[in-house]
C-alpha positions as CSV (number, residue, x, y, z in Angstrom):
1,M,-79.0,-4.7,-81.3
2,S,-80.7,-1.4,-81.1
3,L,-79.3,0.6,-78.3
4,A,-82.5,-0.3,-76.6
5,G,-81.5,-3.9,-77.0
6,A,-78.3,-3.2,-75.3
7,S,-80.1,-1.8,-72.3
8,V,-80.0,-5.2,-70.8
9,G,-76.3,-4.6,-70.3
10,G,-76.6,-0.9,-69.5
11,G,-76.6,0.7,-72.9
12,L,-73.6,0.9,-75.3
13,L,-71.0,1.4,-72.6
14,G,-72.5,-1.4,-70.5
15,R,-72.4,-3.7,-73.5
16,A,-68.8,-2.8,-74.3
17,R,-67.8,-3.4,-70.6
18,N,-69.7,-6.7,-70.4
19,I,-68.3,-8.2,-73.6
20,L,-64.8,-7.5,-72.3
21,V,-65.1,-8.7,-68.7
22,R,-67.6,-11.5,-68.9
23,P,-67.8,-12.5,-72.6
24,A,-69.3,-16.0,-72.2
25,S,-72.4,-14.9,-70.4
26,E,-72.7,-11.8,-72.5
27,W,-72.7,-13.8,-75.7
28,D,-75.7,-15.7,-74.3
29,A,-77.5,-12.4,-73.8
30,I,-76.5,-11.1,-77.2
31,E,-77.7,-14.3,-79.0
32,A,-81.2,-14.0,-77.6
33,E,-81.8,-10.3,-77.9
34,P,-83.7,-8.7,-80.8
35,A,-81.5,-6.7,-83.2
36,S,-81.4,-5.4,-86.7
37,F,-78.4,-5.2,-89.1
38,E,-78.7,-1.4,-89.4
39,S,-78.9,-0.7,-85.6
40,L,-75.9,-2.9,-84.9
41,Y,-73.9,-1.0,-87.5
42,L,-75.1,2.6,-86.9
43,G,-75.8,2.4,-83.1
44,Y,-72.7,0.6,-82.0
45,A,-70.0,0.1,-84.7
46,C,-70.2,3.6,-86.1
47,V,-69.9,5.1,-82.6
48,L,-67.0,3.1,-81.3
49,A,-65.1,3.2,-84.5
50,T,-64.6,7.0,-84.0
51,I,-62.3,6.3,-81.0
52,P,-59.2,5.3,-82.9
53,A,-59.8,7.8,-85.7
54,V,-60.1,10.8,-83.2
55,A,-57.1,9.5,-81.1
56,L,-54.9,9.3,-84.2
57,V,-55.5,13.0,-85.1
58,L,-55.2,14.2,-81.5
59,G,-52.0,12.2,-81.0
60,S,-50.5,13.9,-84.0
61,M,-51.6,17.4,-82.7
62,L,-50.1,16.7,-79.3
63,L,-46.8,15.7,-80.8
64,G,-46.8,19.0,-82.8
65,R,-46.5,17.3,-86.2
66,S,-46.7,19.5,-89.2
67,W,-48.8,17.1,-91.3
68,I,-52.1,17.3,-89.4
69,V,-54.3,17.5,-92.5
70,P,-52.9,14.3,-94.0
71,M,-53.5,12.6,-90.6
72,I,-57.1,13.8,-90.7
73,V,-57.3,12.2,-94.1
74,L,-55.8,9.0,-92.7
75,A,-58.2,9.0,-89.8
76,A,-61.2,9.4,-92.1
77,L,-59.8,6.7,-94.3
78,T,-59.2,4.4,-91.4
79,Y,-62.7,5.0,-90.1
80,G,-64.3,4.2,-93.5
81,L,-62.2,1.1,-94.2
82,Q,-62.8,-0.4,-90.8
83,L,-66.5,0.0,-91.2
84,A,-66.4,-1.5,-94.7
85,G,-64.2,-4.3,-93.4
86,L,-66.8,-5.0,-90.6
87,L,-69.5,-5.4,-93.2
88,A,-67.3,-7.7,-95.2
89,M,-66.6,-9.8,-92.1
90,A,-70.3,-10.2,-91.2
91,L,-71.3,-11.1,-94.8
92,A,-68.4,-13.6,-95.1
93,I,-69.3,-15.3,-91.8
94,D,-72.9,-15.5,-92.9
95,A,-72.0,-16.9,-96.3
96,L,-69.8,-19.6,-94.8
97,A,-72.6,-20.8,-92.5
98,P,-74.2,-23.4,-94.8
99,R,-70.9,-25.0,-95.5
100,F,-70.6,-25.9,-91.8
101,Q,-74.2,-26.8,-91.1
102,A,-74.6,-23.5,-89.2
103,R,-77.6,-21.2,-89.0
104,P,-77.4,-18.5,-91.7
105,S,-78.3,-15.1,-90.3
106,R,-76.9,-11.7,-91.3
107,V,-78.0,-10.2,-88.1
108,Q,-76.3,-12.8,-85.9
109,A,-73.2,-12.6,-88.1
110,M,-73.2,-8.8,-87.7
111,K,-73.6,-9.2,-83.9
112,L,-70.5,-11.4,-83.9
113,A,-68.4,-9.0,-86.0
114,V,-69.5,-5.9,-84.2
115,Y,-69.1,-7.1,-80.6
116,S,-65.8,-9.0,-81.3
117,A,-64.3,-5.7,-82.6
118,T,-65.1,-3.9,-79.3
119,P,-61.6,-4.3,-77.7
120,I,-59.9,-3.2,-81.0
121,W,-61.9,0.0,-81.0
122,L,-61.4,0.7,-77.3
123,V,-57.6,0.3,-77.3
124,G,-57.6,2.7,-80.3
125,A,-57.7,5.4,-77.7
126,L,-54.0,4.7,-77.1
127,D,-53.3,6.0,-80.6
128,L,-52.9,9.2,-78.6
129,I,-49.5,7.7,-77.7
130,P,-48.0,6.4,-81.0
131,A,-45.2,4.6,-79.1
132,V,-47.7,2.2,-77.6
133,G,-50.5,2.3,-80.2
134,F,-49.2,-0.6,-82.3
135,L,-48.8,-2.9,-79.3
136,A,-52.2,-2.0,-78.0
137,A,-53.8,-2.6,-81.4
138,F,-52.2,-6.0,-81.6
139,I,-53.4,-7.0,-78.1
140,G,-56.9,-5.7,-79.0
141,L,-56.9,-7.8,-82.2
142,L,-55.9,-10.9,-80.2
143,Y,-58.7,-10.4,-77.7
144,G,-61.1,-9.7,-80.5
145,L,-60.2,-13.0,-82.1
146,Y,-60.8,-14.7,-78.7
147,L,-64.2,-13.1,-78.4
148,A,-65.1,-14.3,-81.9
149,W,-63.9,-17.8,-81.0
150,L,-66.3,-17.8,-78.0
151,G,-69.2,-16.1,-79.7
152,L,-69.4,-17.8,-83.1
153,P,-70.7,-21.2,-81.8
154,K,-73.4,-19.5,-79.8
155,L,-74.6,-17.1,-82.4
156,M,-74.3,-19.1,-85.6
157,A,-75.0,-22.6,-84.1
158,P,-72.8,-24.8,-86.4
159,S,-73.1,-28.6,-86.1
160,A,-70.9,-30.0,-83.4
161,E,-68.6,-31.9,-85.8
162,K,-68.1,-28.8,-88.0
163,R,-67.8,-26.2,-85.2
164,Q,-64.0,-26.1,-85.1
165,G,-63.7,-25.8,-88.9
166,Y,-66.2,-23.0,-89.0
167,V,-64.5,-21.1,-86.3
168,L,-61.1,-21.4,-87.9
169,A,-62.4,-20.5,-91.4
170,S,-64.2,-17.4,-90.0
171,L,-61.1,-16.3,-88.0
172,G,-59.0,-16.8,-91.2
173,V,-61.4,-14.4,-93.0
174,V,-61.0,-11.8,-90.2
175,V,-57.2,-11.9,-90.3
176,L,-57.3,-11.7,-94.1
177,I,-59.5,-8.6,-94.1
178,A,-57.3,-7.1,-91.4
179,L,-54.3,-7.5,-93.7
180,V,-56.1,-6.0,-96.7
181,L,-57.2,-3.0,-94.6
182,W,-53.6,-2.5,-93.4
183,G,-52.3,-2.6,-97.0
184,A,-55.0,-0.3,-98.3
185,E,-54.3,2.3,-95.6
186,N,-50.6,2.3,-96.2
187,L,-51.0,2.6,-100.0
188,A,-53.4,5.5,-99.7
189,I,-51.5,7.5,-97.2
190,A,-47.9,7.0,-98.3
191,P,-47.9,9.9,-100.9
192,M,-49.2,12.3,-98.3
193,V,-47.5,11.6,-95.0
194,P,-43.7,11.3,-94.2
195,D,-42.9,7.8,-92.9
196,A,-46.5,6.8,-93.5
197,A,-46.0,3.2,-92.6
198,A,-44.9,4.2,-89.1
199,A,-47.7,6.7,-88.8
200,S,-50.5,4.4,-89.8
201,V,-49.4,1.1,-88.3
202,S,-51.2,1.7,-85.0
203,A,-54.4,2.5,-86.8
204,S,-54.3,-0.5,-89.2
205,A,-56.0,-3.2,-87.1
206,P,-59.7,-3.6,-87.9
207,R,-61.4,-1.5,-85.3
């Protein structure tokens, strides 16, 4: 997608809304529209991924915490790791395609990774309220996995007999990357922030 490509759904916000409320038909539109790997990454992922990062810092400021600078570091780290994880997801989904008689395409795999992450990034706004941030991130992750389950057969076109295996393998990769990101964030922030695990847990889902 360029953002022009998303204009079918009303721009970036329209695409985000549509993939959440009517994902089946929106995946059909996404599958057919022209896109580039770079525009999906820069024009959509890099924009929405700022939501949880900014919310994490603002939430700390509103609570009057004294370790704002480390939280800014955590937010920047979260932002970078999530975008790196997104690239890893797209490349892994594309690399798995031949094994399941699917259609290899880095662009289609990036569409799948980027748009499936939409609910995770949007619920990241609730990091303003740390008490509900973790639960919201978990719900966003579950809905993101559901979106990927719906979208993968349409975008990557695996053979009918291997479709289920491809979906399960791809979702397994997503969960593994999510766990790696969570571990990396906690290891990096632990020396800087008191009770770092509690502070970063709501930011640890792949946004």
